[in-house]
C-alpha positions in Angstrom: 32.8 19.7 25.1 33.7 16.6 27.1 37.0 14.8 27.2 37.1 12.4 23.6 35.1 15.0 21.6 36.9 15.8 18.5 37.3 19.5 17.4 38.6 20.6 13.8 42.0 20.2 13.1 44.5 23.0 12.8 47.6 22.8 10.7 50.9 23.1 12.4 51.3 26.7 11.0 48.1 27.6 13.1 50.1 27.1 16.5 53.3 28.9 15.5 53.9 32.3 16.9 53.5 34.7 13.9 54.4 38.1 13.1 51.8 40.5 13.3 52.2 43.2 10.9 54.0 46.3 11.7 55.5 44.5 14.6 59.2 44.5 14.7 60.7 44.6 18.3 64.0 43.5 19.0 62.3 40.9 21.7 60.1 39.6 19.0 62.8 39.1 16.4 65.1 37.4 18.9 62.0 34.8 20.1 61.2 34.1 16.3 65.0 33.6 15.3 65.7 31.1 18.5 63.0 28.8 17.2 60.9 26.4 19.6 62.6 24.2 22.2 61.4 21.3 24.2 58.1 21.3 22.2 55.5 18.6 22.7 53.9 17.3 19.7 51.5 15.2 21.3 49.5 17.7 23.4 48.5 21.0 22.6 45.8 23.9 24.0 42.9 25.5 22.3 41.2 28.4 24.0 37.7 29.6 22.9 36.9 33.3 23.7 33.4 34.5 23.7 32.8 38.0 22.7 30.6 38.4 25.9 33.7 38.3 27.9 34.3 41.8 27.0 31.4 43.1 28.7 32.7 42.7 32.1 31.4 45.6 33.6 28.1 45.3 35.5 27.5 49.2 34.9 29.2 50.4 31.6 28.8 54.1 32.5 30.9 53.5 35.6 34.9 53.0 36.4 36.8 49.8 36.4 36.8 48.4 40.2 36.1 45.2 41.9 32.6 46.1 42.2 32.2 46.6 38.8 34.1 44.4 36.9 32.6 40.9 37.6 30.1 40.7 35.0 30.3 37.9 32.6 33.1 36.0 34.2 34.9 32.7 33.2 32.5 32.7 29.9 35.7 31.3 27.8 36.6 27.7 27.2 40.2 26.1 27.8 41.0 22.7 26.1 44.0 20.2 26.0 44.0 18.1 22.8 46.0 15.2 21.6 47.4 15.7 17.9 44.3 14.4 16.4 42.2 17.0 17.9 40.6 14.8 20.9 39.6 16.8 23.7 41.6 15.5 26.7 40.3 18.4 28.9 37.9 21.3 29.4 37.1 24.0 31.8 35.8 27.5 31.9 38.2 30.1 32.1 38.8 34.1 32.4 41.0 35.2 29.5 40.1 38.9 29.3 41.9 41.6 31.5 38.9 42.5 33.9 41.3 43.2 36.6 42.6 46.7 34.7 42.6 49.1 37.5 44.7 50.0 40.6 48.1 48.5 40.6 47.0 46.5 37.3 46.1 49.7 35.5 47.6 49.2 31.9 49.9 52.0 30.7 48.5 52.4 27.4 45.8 51.6 25.0 42.2 50.1 25.9 41.5 48.9 29.5 41.6 45.1 28.7 44.5 45.6 26.4 46.7 43.4 28.7 44.8 40.4 27.3 46.3 37.9 25.1 45.3 38.5 21.3 43.5 35.8 19.2 46.3 33.7 17.5 49.2 31.3 18.3 50.8 31.2 21.4 53.5 28.7 23.4 52.9 27.7 27.0 55.7 26.7 29.1 54.4 24.0 31.4 55.1 24.1 35.3 57.0 27.0 35.6 58.0 28.9 39.3 55.0 29.7 41.4 56.4 32.3 43.4 53.6 34.1 44.8 50.9 32.1 43.2 49.1 29.1 44.1 49.5 25.4 42.9 51.3 24.6 39.8 51.2 27.0 37.0 52.1 27.9 33.3 53.6 30.5 31.5 51.9 32.1 28.4 54.9 33.1 25.8 55.6 34.3 22.4 52.4 35.8 21.5 50.9 39.4 21.4 48.6 41.1 23.7 45.5 43.4 22.4 47.6 46.4 22.4 49.8 44.9 20.0 52.8 44.3 22.5 55.1 41.4 22.3 54.9 38.8 25.2 58.5 37.2 25.1 59.8 33.6 25.9 59.9 34.7 29.6 55.9 35.5 29.6 56.9 39.0 30.0 57.4 42.2 28.0 59.7 44.8 27.4 59.2 48.5 28.1 60.5 51.3 25.8 62.8 51.8 28.9 64.4 48.1 28.7 62.6 47.2 31.9 60.9 43.9 32.1 56.9 43.9 32.8 54.4 41.6 34.0 54.3 37.9 33.7 51.3 36.3 31.6 50.4 33.0 33.2 47.8 30.2 33.6 47.1 30.2 37.3 43.9 29.7 39.6 41.9 32.0 41.8 42.9 30.8 44.8 43.4 33.5 47.6 45.6 32.8 50.4 43.8 35.7 52.4 40.3 34.0 51.8 41.6 30.2 52.0 39.3 29.5 49.3 39.1 30.8 45.3 37.7 34.2 44.8 33.9 34.4 44.0 35.0 35.6 40.6 38.2 35.0 38.4 40.5 38.4 38.3 43.0 38.7 35.0 45.5 41.2 34.3 46.2 39.0 31.1 46.6 35.9 32.4 44.3 32.9 32.0 42.6 32.3 34.9 41.0 29.1 36.2 39.5 27.7 39.6 41.9 25.7 41.7 40.0 22.6 40.7 40.3 23.0 37.1 44.0 23.8 37.4 44.4 20.6 39.6 42.6 18.5 37.0 44.5 20.1 34.0 47.8 19.4 35.7 46.8 15.5 36.2 46.1 15.4 32.6 49.4 16.8 31.9 51.2 14.5 34.5 49.5 11.4 32.8 50.9 12.5 29.3 54.4 13.0 31.0 54.6 16.7 30.6 57.5 17.9 32.6 58.8 21.1 34.2 60.1 23.4 31.1 58.4 21.5 28.1 56.2 23.4 25.9 53.4 23.0 24.3 51.5 25.2 21.2 48.3 26.9 21.6 46.0 28.8 19.8 43.4 31.2 21.0 40.1 31.8 19.0 37.4 34.1 19.4 33.8 33.1 18.8 30.5 35.1 18.9 
């Protein structure tokens, strides 16, 4: 879809972080009780994930690796919409955790379990980049596919009380290569090309979105 197209409207409730049945972690309860802060009402994010994205292994019989996990890459769509549902921006994106080996191997659950689960999430815009390239954003107040809560800081709290990970919207730029990698590698983040992240940030700039402001998001799975 192109900018200016109109998508089906969702109610405000569809974009609110929800409680998954049986989930009652202290971090989740605290985030729900705090409510929304600095939330933009005029722009929001809609992510469309295609089931083929889960088939990221070139050879399903082989283990996870850079050599094997590049199939069906960046098959999903990320869009920014205004409150009327008009598309302001669209790009292809990697949303399934295909970088699920080595130091990014998940501690439990399925290999791609760090992927953001379908449903509502909240984007905190223009967070500190640290080791990442460009201007990035945080994915907060949602669940991963292993059923673990991603908190207001875009992190999870381990059973030992340690913060783990950081769920982000970033690009596939490699400082070592001086360019984007050939494929997008996600450990749970939404990964765009560097050009597409730049374009998205230009749209947010035009709409006056500033550092630390938030916008509602929803992730929908398609066949």
